N, C-alpha and C positions, 0 to 999 in steps of 0.2 A: 787923139783922147776920143772925140765922140764916137770911131771907126771901131775901136779898139772896145769899146762899151757895150758899142751894138754888137760885137761879132761876139761878145761875151751871151749875152740877153740870148742870141740867135742858137746860140750851141746848148744853152739851158731849155728853151723853149723846144729844141727840134731833137738837137742831139742826143741830149740828156736820156729820153724815152726810147730813141731809136735802140743807142747803144744799150742799154737796159734790156730792152725785148729781147736784143741779139744775145747775149749773156744766158739771159733767162731760158732762151729756147733750146740752148747747146745744152741745158742741163733738163730742162722736161720739154719734149716735142710740145705737147698744148697749153703748152705758155701763152702762143700767138692765140690760141683762141680764148683766151682768159683777157691780154691788151687788147684784144677787140671788143668783148663786151665792155670794157670797163670806158672805152670810149662813146659808144652808141649808150652806154648807160648817163654820161653826161648829158652828149647831143638830146638823150628824149626827154629827159628828166629838166633839164634847163633851157635848150635851146627853142623847145617844141612845146613844152608844156608851162614850165614855169614864167619864165620872163616874159612871152606873151601876152601872161595873164597878167602879170604886175603891167607891162605897158597900153596893153589895148581894152583890156575888160576893167580891173580894180579901177581904174581912174574915173571910171562914173557910176562912184560912188561914195556918195560925200562922207563916210566915213573914213574911209580910206584919204582923203585929203586932211580930215582931222587929224588922223592921226599919223600924219608928216609933224606936226606942231609939237611932239612931243617923242623927243630924240630915246627914250628908252622904250617905250609901245614900238615905236618904228621899227629902230634897231631889233629889238627882241621880235617883230614879227619874219623880218627880212631875214633874219638868220634863223631863225626855225623854220621858216617856211623852205629855207634853202636845204635844212638836215634833212627833214621829211620829205621835199622832192629827192633829191641826190641818195641819201642812205636807203630809202625806200627801194630806190632803184637796181641799187647795190645788192640790196638781199632778195629780192627777183631775181635777178642774172645767178645769184649762186644757188638759189631756191631752186629754180626753175629750168635755165637755160647749160650750167657750170654741173651738173649732178656729177659728182663722184670726182672733179678736178677740184678739191680745197686743200692740197698742199703750201705749203706756206711761197713756192716760187708762183702760185695762180692768184696768190694775193697781192706776192710784188705786182708780178705784171698786169693785175686788174686795176692797182692803183696809177700805177704809170700809165695804162693807158688812159685810166679818166682823167689822170692831173696834168698828162700829154697832150692830148687835144684841149684842152680848154686854152690850154697854152697856144697850142698851133693854132687855134682861132681866134682866140682875143687879143692875144698879144703878141705874138709872130709876127704877123704879117706887119704892123708898122716899123716894126726891128728892120724887117727885111727893106720895107720902103723906105725908112731912113737910113739902112746902109748902101743902098743905091743913089740916094742922094749926097751921100757923103761921097762916094767914090766919082760921081759927075759933078764935084764943084759946088754943089746946091746947099751944103750943108748946115748953112744960115737958114733954110727956110723950114729945117727941120724943129718943129716943136718943143723940143724936150735939148736938154743940156746930159753932160755925157753921166752926170752924177745921177741924175733922174732916171736915165736909161736902167743904171745898175739899179737902184732901188727897184725897180720892177722887175730885173732878172729874178733879186734876191726873193723880190715875192714869188713869182713863182715856183722857185727851188722848195720856201718854204709849203706851198697851197701842194704842191706835188708829196712832199714831205708827209702833209695831214693825211691826203686821199691814198697813197697807200698805207699807212698806219688803220686809216677808218676801212681801207679792204680788209685787209690783217685780222682787225677786231670783228668786221661783219661775218667774213667765212669762218673764222674759228666759231662764233655762234652756231651757224650751220652745220659745222661738225661736229659740234658735242651735242646739239639738239639745244641749245641756249639759245636761239636766235632773235627773241623778243629782247631778251638784257641786251645783248651786244648791240642790235639796233638802237635799243633808246640812249645807251653807252655814247656811240657814234652819232645819234640826231644830236645831243645834247653838246658833245665838243663840237659837230658842225656851227651850232648855233649861237655857241661862244666865241668861237673864229669870226662867224661873220659881223655878228649884231655888233662886235667891237669897231666894223668901219664908219659907222651910225655915231655910235654912244661916245667914243672914244673923244673925237675932237667937239664931236657937240655940250655934250656933258661934264667933261674935265680939260678941256682946251688942247688933247694930245694933236700933236703935230704929226708926221708922215714916220718923223723915228718912232716916236710911241705907238703907232699902229702897226710897225713891222716889225718891233721888240713884241708888241703880243702875239701877232701872226708866228713867230719864229718860236716863241713859246709853245705857244698851242701845238704847230707842225711839228717841234722835235717830242712835244709831250704825247700826241696821241702815235707817232711812230713808233717812241718806247715802249707805248702799251701793247701796239700791234705785233712787234719784235717779241715781247714779252709772252704775248700768251703764245705765237706762235713756236718758243722754242722751251716754253715750260714743261 
């Protein structure tokens, strides 16, 4: 069961973005560029800017340490900074580097690139390592059971759904000249999604199931809003 669940997780982290890119590129050749910029937006906004600030700079300030004692403040801070970082990067990419590439396929490809690279870099490597361990008879050393692996894969699926939806919202704003409005909506949705990871367990005693249900709901809502704005 562990190996099968790891296979499903690997397929979600790597296979789903790759398959989506291939299908979109067949329909619109420039989808590959949007996919690449989506991946770059995550790497720059999170791995090169926000996460280093959170881990290396902000711990030097007493107010940051104090804020961590208050789940609502800390959760909202983490959620909104994630939203500001990633949605601003998304807007800049569409506004400055993907001019004229504002079709629905570009939004879909951008979101898959953004959510896909996040899964490939943050979750996928551990799943690949687990699969290797399972295949070499060392499954007992892997620090997670098959159920936890499936939950992790599902979480990546919900995250990709969110990023695709948010990308569709932002590109719609750029295309229609209402960039600020749709950027703000994407930031708010992103903030609500990420803040819940801290707030739900600390303030409401929610477990993994509650957090994943919230992620599924927000991811689904954002994707539905994105598709609605694209096709209406």
